[in-house]
N, C-alpha and C positions, 0 to 999 in steps of 0.2 A: 359799448355806448361811449361815444366820444365826449370829451369835456366841452362844456358850453357855458356861456355866461349865465349866472344865476340871477334872474330878474327879481325885483322886489315884489311882495304880494300885490302891490297896487299897480305895477307897471303894465301888466297884461291881465285881462279879465279871465277868471276861471269860468267854467261852464255854468255854475249856479251862483255867480257872485252877486247878482242883483236880487236874489230871492230874499235874503236877509242882509241888506247892506251893512248893518251895524256890526255884523260878525266877520267882516273882512279883515279886521286888524290882526296883527301878529299874535296878540295874547290868546285869541280864540283858536287860531290855527295851532299854536304851540301847545295849548291845553289839550286839544283833541289828539295831537301827535303824541303827547306824553301818555295819554290814556291808552292809545294803541300800542305804544312801546312797552308799557308796563304789562299789559295783557299778553303781548307777544313773548316777552321774557318769561313771564309766569308759565305760559303754556309750554315753551321750549324747555325750561328747566324741569318742570314737572314731568314732561314726556321723557326727558333724558333719564330722570330718576326711575320712572316706571320701566323703561326699556332695560336699563342696567340691572335693576333688581330682578327682572324676569330672566335675563341671560345668566346672571349669577346663580339664581335658584336652579337653573338647568345644568350647572356645572361649568359654565363658560367663565371668561374673564372680563376685565374692564374693556380691553381692546375689542373683544367679541361684541360687547354691548355697544360700543361706539360705532363699530362697523355696521351693526344692524340698524342703529339709529340713523346713520347717514344714507341708508338705502331707500329711505322714504322721502318722496318729493315734498310731502307736507312739512316734515321736520326741517328740511333745507330751506324751504320757502318761508317758514315762520321765523327762522333765524335771520334770513335776509330782511324780513319785515321789521324785526326787532332792531337791527342795525340802521335801517333806513329811517324809521320813525324816531329812534333815539337821536339821530343826527338832526332831524327836523325840530325836535323838541328843544335840544340844547344849542343848536347852531354853533357847534364847535368849528374851529378853523383848521382841523386836520384834513389831510387829503381824502381820507375815507368819508368824513362828514361832508366835505364839499362835493364829492362824487354822488353821494346818496341824496343830496339836496337839489340836484338838477331835475327840472320838471320832466324830462324824458325818462330819466332813471326812475323817479317816483312812479310815473305812469306804467312803466314796465313791471315794477314790483307789484303794483295794485292789480295789473292784469294777471300776473302769476297767482296772486292770492285769490282772485275771482275764479280762475280756472280750477284751482285746488278745491275751492268751496263747491263749485258747480259739479265737478267730477265726483267728489265724495258723496254729495247729497243725491245725485242721480244714480250712481253706479255701486256705491259701497255701503251706504247707510244701512241697507236691509241685511247686510251680512253679519252684523253683530250688534249687541245692545248693551253698551257699557252702563254701569250704574255708579251712583255716588261720586266720589272724587274723580274717577276716570271719565265719567260722563261730563263733568265740568271741564276737564282738560280737553276732551274731544270736541265739545261745542266751541270752546275758545279757539281751537286750532282751525276748525272747518267752517264755522259760522260767524262767530262774533268778530274776529279780526278781519276776515274778508269784507264783511258788511261795513264795519267802521272805516276800513281803508277806502272803500268806494265812496262813502260819504265825504271823507277828507278830500279825495281826488276831485269830486264834483264841486266842492265849495272853495277849496284853497289852492289847488294846483293851477298855475297860470297856463294859458294857452301857449304852446311852444311851436317852433318851426320844425316840422317833421320832414323826413326824407326817406327814400328807399333804403339808404344805408342804415338809418336808425331802425327801420322796420326789420331788416335782416338781422341786426344785432339783437333784437328782442328774441329771436329764435334760437340763439346760441344756448341759452340756459335749458329750455325744454329738450332740445335735440341732444345736447351734451349729456343731460341727465339720462335720457333713454339709452344712448349708446354705452355709456359707462355702466349703467345698471344691468344691461344685458350681458356685458362683458364680465362683470362681477358675478352675476348669476350663473354664467357658464362655468366659472371657477369654483363657486361655492355650492351650487345647486339650489340656492335660495333666491326666490323672486318675490318682491314685496307686495305685488298686486296680482290678483287672479287673472286679469286680462293680459298680463305680459308673462305669465307662467309658461315658459317654454317646455318644461318637463311634462306638463299636462296638456298643453294645446299644440305644441310644435311651432316651429318658426313661421310657416306660412300664415297661420291664424294670428300669431302674435304681431306679425308685420301688418296684417290687415287691421287688427285692433289699434295698433299704434298709429297707423295712417288715419284712421277715423278720429282718434283723439287729437292728432296733429291738425286735421282739418277744423275740428272744433275750436282749437286754440287760435287758428288763423282767423276764424270768424270773429272770435272774441277780440283779438288784436285789431282787426279791421274796424270793429265797432268803436273801440277806444280811439283809434286814429281818426275816424270819421267825426266823432264828437269833438275831439280836439281841433280838427280842421275847420269845423263849422263855427267854432267859438260859441257865443251865446245865441241860441235860437231866438226868433223874433219875440216870442212870448216872454222871454226873460229880459229883453232890452227895455230901458226906460222910455 
């Protein structure tokens, strides 16, 4: 995602800017960004602790736990969300902060979060039933952060100039994750999700499953781009 000028919150209207005009100020956007950042950091740190303790209990080491942690798309995406919304909440002048505050980058992060939430709730939720603290962490990862991020995107992310290049760059993350995870799985024999488990399904079925998921992400990305391109629909204009 290329660097672009960061417009002020008032320079270009967000999709839902006129629903609650009083909330367009930076204080409201920073407050919501701070909430999302705090929940994201909580979920990531808690999931890291859970994963490391589980691997240590099985005789593994810290590096084994970190390796397992980074094989899950959810964990990588929630870390990305934590960095993005921390940047939005604090408005730091570091290169990382400036990168994550670009409207196109925020939109990509929110699209990834939405994809993670939809995929989990449609495909994986029925496979296990966590309770107690693990349930809190699980819902934070797969439901709370994605929903709050979408709300932030609707009300506070300005409409930005989109291009084919930006659209293609949005695909680098999910495609890179898939290829690297399949490579790591071939080396270790561990695949984080049942629909890409080559040991059980074989490569033809995994390729089919991955293609269907990729199409699903393309549809989601197209929806985000279309909403951004349309700006405010007529019923939101004054």
